[in-house]
DRENMAR-632600 format. One line per 5 residues: number of its first residue (from 1); their letters; for each residue x, y, z of C-alpha. Coordinates in nm, 4 decimals. Layout:
// residues N
NUM) A) X/Y/Z; ...
//
This chain:
// residues 366
1) MKEYD) -0.8263/-2.6731/-2.7486; -0.6742/-2.3848/-2.5552; -0.3242/-2.4381/-2.4137; -0.4015/-2.2893/-2.0680; -0.7035/-2.2792/-1.8438
6) YIIVG) -0.5867/-1.9442/-1.7055; -0.3285/-1.6888/-1.8080; -0.2650/-1.4704/-1.5061; -0.1258/-1.1248/-1.5815; 0.0895/-1.0006/-1.2937
11) AGLFG) 0.2988/-1.2053/-1.0483; 0.1973/-1.0025/-0.7434; 0.0032/-1.1281/-0.4421; -0.3399/-1.1505/-0.6114; -0.2093/-1.3295/-0.9193
16) AVFAY) 0.0138/-1.5651/-0.7207; -0.2638/-1.6726/-0.4802; -0.5016/-1.7416/-0.7683; -0.2335/-1.9313/-0.9683; -0.1376/-2.1409/-0.6628
21) EATKR) -0.4973/-2.2373/-0.5830; -0.5946/-2.3043/-0.9468; -0.2851/-2.5205/-1.0049; -0.3596/-2.7147/-0.6853; -0.7035/-2.7925/-0.8337
26) GKKCL) -0.5496/-2.9312/-1.1515; -0.5826/-2.6243/-1.3758; -0.3056/-2.5344/-1.6166; -0.1863/-2.1799/-1.5556; 0.0645/-1.9397/-1.7047
31) VVEKR) 0.1729/-1.6281/-1.5140; 0.3119/-1.3408/-1.7204; 0.4919/-1.0497/-1.5524; 0.6279/-0.7413/-1.7276; 0.8846/-0.6638/-1.4545
36) NHIAG) 1.2107/-0.8580/-1.4266; 1.0991/-1.0243/-1.1001; 0.7966/-1.1827/-0.9356; 0.6136/-1.0616/-0.6206; 0.4889/-0.7250/-0.7535
41) NIYTK) 0.5083/-0.4408/-0.5019; 0.5756/-0.6737/-0.2090; 0.9062/-0.7769/-0.3689; 1.1945/-0.7906/-0.1207; 1.5603/-0.8309/-0.2086
46) EVEGI) 1.8522/-0.9165/0.0195; 2.1160/-0.6391/0.0441; 2.3994/-0.6648/0.3012; 2.2084/-0.9454/0.4722; 1.8991/-0.7189/0.5062
51) QVHEY) 1.5618/-0.7813/0.3384; 1.4939/-0.4559/0.1511; 1.1303/-0.3669/0.0701; 1.1936/-0.2434/-0.2844; 0.8563/-0.0712/-0.3291
56) GAHIF) 0.7961/0.0756/0.0143; 0.7193/-0.0662/0.3565; 0.4830/-0.3645/0.3611; 0.3563/-0.4762/0.7015; 0.1123/-0.7650/0.6988
61) HTNNE) -0.1785/-0.7081/0.9365; -0.5256/-0.8552/0.9591; -0.8142/-0.9422/1.1908; -0.8990/-1.2402/0.9740; -0.7550/-1.5562/1.1371
66) TIWKY) -0.8140/-1.7636/0.8206; -0.6076/-1.5251/0.6087; -0.3318/-1.5094/0.8757; -0.3083/-1.8908/0.8861; -0.3145/-1.9044/0.5070
71) MNQFA) -0.0118/-1.6728/0.4802; 0.1753/-1.8581/0.7553; 0.1832/-2.1702/0.5290; 0.4452/-1.9972/0.3187; 0.6671/-1.8189/0.5766
76) TFNRY) 0.7179/-1.7658/0.9470; 0.6093/-1.4181/1.0515; 0.7880/-1.2291/1.3292; 0.6208/-1.0114/1.5963; 0.6948/-0.6787/1.4286
81) TNSPI) 0.4591/-0.3993/1.5415; 0.4221/-0.0934/1.3215; 0.5053/0.2120/1.5369; 0.6126/0.4940/1.3040; 0.7686/0.8158/1.4313
86) AKYKN) 0.6768/1.1557/1.2852; 0.9513/1.4177/1.2532; 0.8470/1.7813/1.2275; 1.1480/2.0148/1.2102; 1.3476/1.8989/1.5160
91) ELYNM) 1.0466/1.7592/1.7019; 0.9598/1.3878/1.7217; 0.6064/1.2504/1.7742; 0.4501/0.9090/1.7971; 0.2037/0.7908/1.5332
96) PFNMN) -0.0880/0.7303/1.5228; -0.1976/1.0358/1.7240; -0.2143/0.9050/2.0801; -0.1464/1.0108/2.4391; 0.2313/1.0048/2.3804
101) TFHAL) 0.1777/1.2480/2.0907; -0.0476/1.4759/2.2931; 0.1906/1.4772/2.5902; 0.4777/1.5832/2.3607; 0.2623/1.8547/2.2017
106) WGVIT) 0.0958/2.0080/2.5085; 0.2335/1.8375/2.8204; -0.1085/1.6864/2.8969; -0.1176/1.3629/3.0943; -0.4789/1.2376/3.1099
111) PEEAK) -0.7121/1.1567/2.8206; -0.9563/1.4149/2.9541; -0.6923/1.6894/2.9322; -0.6027/1.5851/2.5763; -0.9693/1.5826/2.4641
116) QKIEE) -1.0199/1.9268/2.6192; -0.7161/2.0677/2.4335; -0.8341/1.9283/2.0984; -1.1926/2.0529/2.1550; -1.0619/2.4011/2.2475
121) EKKIY) -0.8681/2.4242/1.9210; -1.1628/2.2947/1.7162; -1.3815/2.5685/1.8659; -1.1277/2.8443/1.8013; -1.0192/2.7443/1.4446
126) GVKEP) -1.3009/2.5188/1.3176; -1.5622/2.6196/1.0568; -1.9191/2.4950/1.0220; -1.8932/2.3889/0.6592; -1.5353/2.2928/0.5607
131) KNLEE) -1.4646/2.3888/0.1996; -1.1246/2.2213/0.1708; -0.8996/1.9625/0.3322; -0.7333/2.2130/0.5659; -1.0624/2.3230/0.7179
136) QAINL) -1.1867/1.9656/0.7429; -0.8687/1.8453/0.9207; -0.8769/2.1339/1.1709; -1.2424/2.0474/1.2406; -1.1325/1.6929/1.3230
141) VGKTI) -0.8118/1.7410/1.5294; -0.7498/2.1126/1.5839; -0.4810/2.3406/1.4457; -0.1658/2.2138/1.6279; -0.1947/1.8498/1.5181
146) YEKLV) -0.2980/1.9596/1.1700; -0.0045/2.2003/1.1174; 0.2648/1.9769/1.2644; 0.1547/1.6289/1.1604; -0.1023/1.6452/0.8772
151) KGYTE) -0.0540/1.9512/0.6556; 0.2925/1.9072/0.4976; 0.2709/1.5299/0.4706; -0.0673/1.5416/0.2952; 0.0439/1.8208/0.0576
156) KQWGK) 0.3466/1.6123/-0.0442; 0.1328/1.3008/-0.0910; -0.1152/1.4752/-0.3192; 0.1179/1.7268/-0.4847; -0.1209/2.0109/-0.3974
161) RATEL) -0.1722/2.2570/-0.1147; -0.4244/2.1502/0.1484; -0.6458/2.4522/0.0696; -0.6716/2.3253/-0.2920; -0.7719/1.9719/-0.1926
166) PSFII) -1.1380/1.8758/-0.1402; -1.2574/1.8187/0.2156; -1.3874/1.4643/0.1470; -1.0311/1.3250/0.1193; -1.0056/1.3297/0.4995
171) KRLPV) -1.3276/1.1877/0.6416; -1.1612/1.1031/0.9733; -0.8219/1.1191/1.1424; -0.7619/0.8414/1.3967; -0.7130/0.9915/1.7431
176) RFTYD) -0.6479/0.7506/2.0303; -0.6614/0.8448/2.3938; -0.4267/0.5636/2.5085; -0.0490/0.5394/2.5455; -0.0273/0.2845/2.2626
181) NNYFN) 0.2020/0.3359/1.9630; 0.0726/0.0352/1.7653; -0.0405/0.1835/1.4338; -0.2797/-0.1033/1.3500; -0.5629/-0.2310/1.5672
186) DMYQG) -0.5517/-0.5725/1.4026; -0.5162/-0.8944/1.6014; -0.2418/-1.0362/1.3764; 0.0617/-0.8406/1.2556; 0.4144/-0.9143/1.1434
191) IPIGG) 0.6766/-0.9371/0.8703; 0.7822/-1.2664/0.7097; 1.1292/-1.3626/0.8336; 1.3408/-1.3675/0.5176; 1.1145/-1.1283/0.3248
196) YTQII) 0.8056/-1.1510/0.1053; 0.9577/-1.2798/-0.2208; 0.9936/-1.6340/-0.0766; 0.6131/-1.6435/-0.0261; 0.5433/-1.5770/-0.3922
201) EKMLE) 0.8197/-1.8197/-0.4977; 0.6489/-2.0969/-0.2992; 0.3079/-2.0091/-0.4427; 0.4426/-2.0188/-0.7987; 0.6709/-2.3222/-0.7519
206) KVEVK) 0.4570/-2.5482/-0.9756; 0.3354/-2.2756/-1.2126; 0.4834/-2.1729/-1.5453; 0.6035/-1.8098/-1.5148; 0.7342/-1.5673/-1.7775
211) INCDY) 0.9027/-1.2501/-1.6501; 1.0057/-0.9501/-1.8677; 0.6894/-1.0250/-2.0608; 0.4321/-0.7528/-2.1282; 0.0906/-0.9083/-2.1872
216) LENEE) -0.0418/-0.5963/-2.3643; 0.2309/-0.6180/-2.6279; 0.1281/-0.9766/-2.7129; -0.2382/-0.9783/-2.6137; -0.3758/-1.1506/-2.9250
221) LFQNK) -0.1257/-1.4367/-2.8888; -0.2130/-1.4847/-2.5208; -0.5886/-1.4555/-2.5753; -0.5714/-1.7376/-2.8286; -0.3941/-1.9594/-2.5749
226) AKKII) -0.6202/-1.9116/-2.2730; -0.9736/-2.0082/-2.1752; -0.9672/-1.7118/-1.9355; -0.7420/-1.4202/-1.8466; -0.6970/-1.3017/-1.4873
231) FTGPI) -0.5732/-0.9446/-1.5299; -0.4150/-0.7616/-1.2330; -0.2790/-0.4656/-1.4290; -0.4669/-0.1348/-1.4835; -0.8189/-0.1972/-1.6185
236) DAYYH) -0.8019/0.1139/-1.8411; -0.4805/-0.0082/-2.0028; -0.6426/-0.3445/-2.0823; -0.9129/-0.1607/-2.2773; -0.6547/0.0676/-2.4450
241) FCYGP) -0.7765/0.3743/-2.2535; -1.0908/0.3835/-2.4731; -1.2687/0.6111/-2.2209; -0.9497/0.7938/-2.1207; -0.6885/0.7178/-1.8500
246) LEYRS) -0.7686/0.6762/-1.4816; -0.5517/0.8820/-1.2433; -0.3010/0.7606/-0.9846; -0.0321/0.8920/-0.7533; 0.3100/0.7416/-0.8032
251) LQFET) 0.6218/0.7000/-0.5866; 0.9966/0.7277/-0.6367; 1.2483/0.5519/-0.4132; 1.6072/0.6414/-0.3319; 1.7879/0.3566/-0.1576
256) EILNM) 2.1369/0.3725/-0.0111; 2.3664/0.1487/0.1940; 2.5175/0.3245/0.4953; 2.8357/0.2153/0.6690; 2.6810/0.2221/1.0181
261) PNYQG) 2.4770/-0.0253/1.2194; 2.1782/0.2007/1.2941; 2.0662/0.5191/1.1139; 1.7348/0.6245/1.2712; 1.6452/0.3648/1.5358
266) NAVVN) 1.3059/0.2874/1.3807; 1.1790/0.1136/1.0671; 0.9619/0.4075/0.9553; 1.0085/0.7818/1.0203; 0.7574/1.0166/0.8550
271) YTEYE) 0.8750/1.3682/0.7609; 0.5732/1.5927/0.8038; 0.7069/1.9319/0.7031; 0.6465/2.0390/0.3419; 1.0026/2.1659/0.2909
276) VPYTR) 1.1490/1.8125/0.3215; 1.0712/1.6635/-0.0232; 1.0327/1.2962/0.0845; 0.7441/1.1715/0.2990; 0.9343/0.9067/0.4920
281) IIEHK) 1.2602/0.7205/0.5423; 1.2458/0.3420/0.5832; 1.5338/0.1630/0.7581; 1.4748/-0.1937/0.6479; 1.6765/-0.3877/0.9078
286) HFEFG) 1.4356/-0.2829/1.1865; 1.1554/-0.4846/1.0244; 1.3419/-0.7978/1.1265; 1.5312/-0.6686/1.4348; 1.8596/-0.6905/1.2425
291) NQEKT) 2.2022/-0.6330/1.3947; 2.4116/-0.6238/1.0724; 2.7170/-0.3941/1.0670; 2.5689/-0.1871/0.7806; 2.2188/-0.0519/0.7245
296) VITKE) 1.9997/0.0170/0.4194; 1.7652/0.3164/0.4052; 1.5073/0.4234/0.1471; 1.3703/0.7738/0.0987; 1.0166/0.7724/-0.0408
301) YPVQW) 0.9056/1.0609/-0.2675; 0.5456/1.0952/-0.3900; 0.5410/1.1983/-0.7580; 0.2869/1.2930/-1.0199; 0.1767/0.9845/-1.2136
306) KPGKE) 0.1804/0.9852/-1.5912; 0.1636/0.6951/-1.8406; 0.4891/0.5014/-1.8246; 0.5294/0.5578/-1.4481; 0.4315/0.2894/-1.1975
311) PYYPI) 0.0763/0.3524/-1.0666; 0.0543/0.3087/-0.6872; -0.2482/0.4817/-0.5391; -0.5797/0.5154/-0.7277; -0.7207/0.8656/-0.6960
316) NNQEN) -1.0742/0.7654/-0.6011; -1.2440/1.0985/-0.6485; -1.5878/1.1281/-0.8067; -1.4548/1.1867/-1.1583; -1.2242/0.8843/-1.1578
321) NQLYE) -1.4789/0.6569/-0.9908; -1.7334/0.7442/-1.2638; -1.4724/0.6654/-1.5293; -1.3890/0.3356/-1.3599; -1.7591/0.2412/-1.3620
326) KYKQL) -1.7561/0.2704/-1.7417; -1.4599/0.0274/-1.7626; -1.6310/-0.2008/-1.5105; -1.9408/-0.2186/-1.7344; -1.7161/-0.3246/-2.0260
331) AMQDN) -1.5603/-0.5910/-1.8049; -1.9006/-0.7266/-1.7008; -1.9841/-0.7945/-2.0668; -1.6428/-0.9549/-2.1345; -1.6433/-1.3340/-2.0951
336) LVIFG) -1.2688/-1.3744/-2.1428; -1.1211/-1.1541/-1.8693; -1.1567/-1.1205/-1.4901; -0.9971/-0.8189/-1.3193; -0.8361/-0.8443/-0.9765
341) GRLGQ) -0.6111/-0.6524/-0.7403; -0.5501/-0.2863/-0.6744; -0.5091/-0.1796/-1.0374; -0.7617/-0.4191/-1.1896; -1.0315/-0.3078/-0.9419
346) YQYFD) -0.9103/0.0550/-0.9110; -0.9165/0.0393/-0.5346; -0.6522/0.0559/-0.2625; -0.6354/-0.2802/-0.0839; -0.4263/-0.3855/0.2159
351) MDKIV) -0.2456/-0.7156/0.1618; -0.4914/-0.9237/0.3652; -0.7805/-0.7912/0.1542; -0.5906/-0.8817/-0.1638; -0.5528/-1.2410/-0.0408
356) AEALQ) -0.9217/-1.2512/0.0600; -1.0303/-1.1151/-0.2805; -0.8174/-1.3723/-0.4657; -0.9518/-1.6596/-0.2535; -1.3088/-1.5386/-0.3130
361) LVEKE) -1.2433/-1.5470/-0.6856; -1.1047/-1.9013/-0.6525; -1.4284/-2.0081/-0.4786; -1.6416/-1.8416/-0.7474; -1.4392/-1.9758/-1.0417
366) L) -1.3291/-2.3191/-0.9243
//
């Protein structure tokens, strides 16, 4: 007899939802997590009375009412609306690109004037067959928006110049001809009051959890104990990189406490010029409308991923997707393991999609 029905590798959102639902249905689960805390990348920690998003800004948003209600079992969400500001040199612009942005750029007032300005620039600077990201972006939004708001930010994100990046990376750039600074179009949006960690704590309340425990260092032991493994780590690592490693972009965070009540007046400010090494500064208190005497800010730097660094964004180009397909074929023939989440499925998911994927797996399995 196996000791556990499921050993779930990774105490992030996917693993926690599955463990919660399986335990509720009478299954015996063990969650193993190599970090020294649960909650994965949505982990929040209280500093100076402020919930700090340790691994970058996480704003929950969805159009799926079922998923929204599901998450609201575990926490009360506030009415936070994501309205980032873009800073280019000493100029400030609203994101996503909307009428406030266009008015600040060109002084235009009506949507018709804004469309005309963008079309003019596309005609002057556009090319028929874009060969790289720069040409593709100019074809979509014109030169001014590209140079001030897209170019530097994208080059920092990818660690390459825009002229070296393939055009398919930017298939579209959202342009809105309304005076609306809400970044997401979703019906439901907010931040859990008191942070995200409490949600995962509640999900795992009745589940056995081991932190500081690397599954891959003890895989034979765990495989002997489980009827099935739910693996939310990198699929290539599970198979010991037998076809070679998949590629990712990684991030580095610099967090500091400032002895002032308000540093930048907004939760997220993007820095779009290439010369500023970080892509954004997050001021965490604004996620929960805080009025503490101090503030906590985090600078976010994109960095080259290499084994040993935390993988954040899958690089879903043709080469990597073909490599992932090979690992996926292995997984399909493997009766012991099921892969889930961003790293297990080598795909960037928003949080609501992670929850939906985990619940779909619950339906299929249980």
